[in-house]
N, C-alpha and C positions, 0 to 999 in steps of 0.2 A: 295583597295588592303591591304591585311594583309600578314605579314611575319611570318611563323611558322617553327619550327623544327620538322620534322616527320621522324622517323626511321633513324636518323643520317644525314638527309639532310635538309638544310635550303631552304624553298620554299616560293615563293610569289604567293598568290592566290587572284584572283579577286572575293572577297566575302565581303559582308557587315559584320562589326564586330559583329553584333548580330546573325549571322547565327550559328546554332549549329555545333560544331566541327564534329559531326557525318556526316552531309551533306557535309561539306568541304572534309572530308576523302573520302566518297563514291562518291559524284557527281563531285567534282573538281579534286581529285587526283586519282580516280579510285581504291581506296583501299577498296574493297568490303568485306573483311573478317570481318570487324566490322559490326554487324547486327543492324537493327532497330527492336525493339520489341514493346515497349509501348509508347515511346516518353515522358515518365514522370519519368525516373530514377527509375522505380520500378522493372524491370525484369532482368537487368544486361547484356542483349544481346549486348549492345553497349560499354561494358567496355574496356577501353584502359588505358595505364599508362601515367601519367603526372609527370615527374621527378621520375618515379618508383612507384608512388602511383596509385592504381586503382581508376579511376573516370568514371562517366557515361557521355559519349560524346553526348548523345541526348539532354542534358540540359545545356551543357557547351558552352557558346558563344565563338566562335573562337577568338574574340577580347580580351577575358579574359585569353587566353593561354599565351600571352606574349612571353618571351624568353625561357620558360620552354620546355623541351623535351617531345614530344609525341611519344609513342611507340604503334604501333598497332600489331595485331596478325602477320601481314606480316613481321614486324621488330623484333619480339621477337627472332627468330632464323630462318632465311630463309631456312636453311638446315634441320630444325626440330630437331636440336641437343639440344635444351633446355631440361633440365630434365623433365619439366612438359609435353612438347610435346612428349618426348620419352615415359613417363609413360602412357599418354593418348593412344598412339598407341599400346604399349605393352599390355595394359589391355583392349583394344577395348572398350573404354568408350562410345563413341557416339552411339546413336540410330538414331534419325533423323539428329542430328548434328547442328541444327540451333543455339542453345544457346552455343555451345562449345567454340567458340572463346572468348566469354565473361567469361566463366567458366575458361578457361586456363589462361586468363589474370589476373583474380582475384586470382587464385591459385599461379601464379608466384609472384604476389605482396605479398601475404601472406608468401611465403617461403623466400622472402628477409628479412622480419621482424622476422619470426619464423622458423628457419631452421629445427626444429624438433617439429612440431606442434602436439598437442594432438587432439583427436576427437573433444573436445569442441572448441579448437582454429579453427579447420577447419570448424565446423558447424557455428561458429560465423562469420567467414570471408566470407563464401560462402552463408550465409543465404539470401542475397539479389539477388542471381543469380538463377533464376527459370529455371527448366527443365520440360517441359510438358511431356516428356517421362518417367520421374521419375528415372533417372539413378543416384540418389544421393549416393547410396551405392558404385557404381563403381567410382564415382567422389571422394568420401572420400578415397577410397582405392588407387586411382591414385595419390592423393596428398601425401599420406604416401609413395608411391613408388617413386614419384619424389624427395621427401626429401632424401630417401635412395640413389637414383642415384646421387643427388647433393653432397652427402657425399662420393661418390665413392664406395658405397656398391652395388655390383652386376651389 
């Protein structure tokens, strides 16, 4: 048994400590918004926050999480009121949508550190999140829009 904090709740999960956090989230807690992409931390589909920092859940053993807070796409803002979620919806960013939870979580972590990111900041922070549909221009635009929304602009 491991005890973890997910989306504001402390939970006990019957999983081996070396089980990747991704599988604990998806298979044990039924939080399926976090996606499996590559299993090697290369694509970003599995991005979640660990104490507000974007991490790849596919390679993070649940036993290494400890008392740190895990936030998944389901916990970012269940009512979709987070500025990043609002911008993604407003600008109709997703095409197929598979990578989008990871993209949103990476963008939200970026905006916590850089509330007014440049294109270079966005490109650097989002570089590890792959989109097979190629919506990178819309993603960058949405990150800028989310920054505006977070500042109360429009």
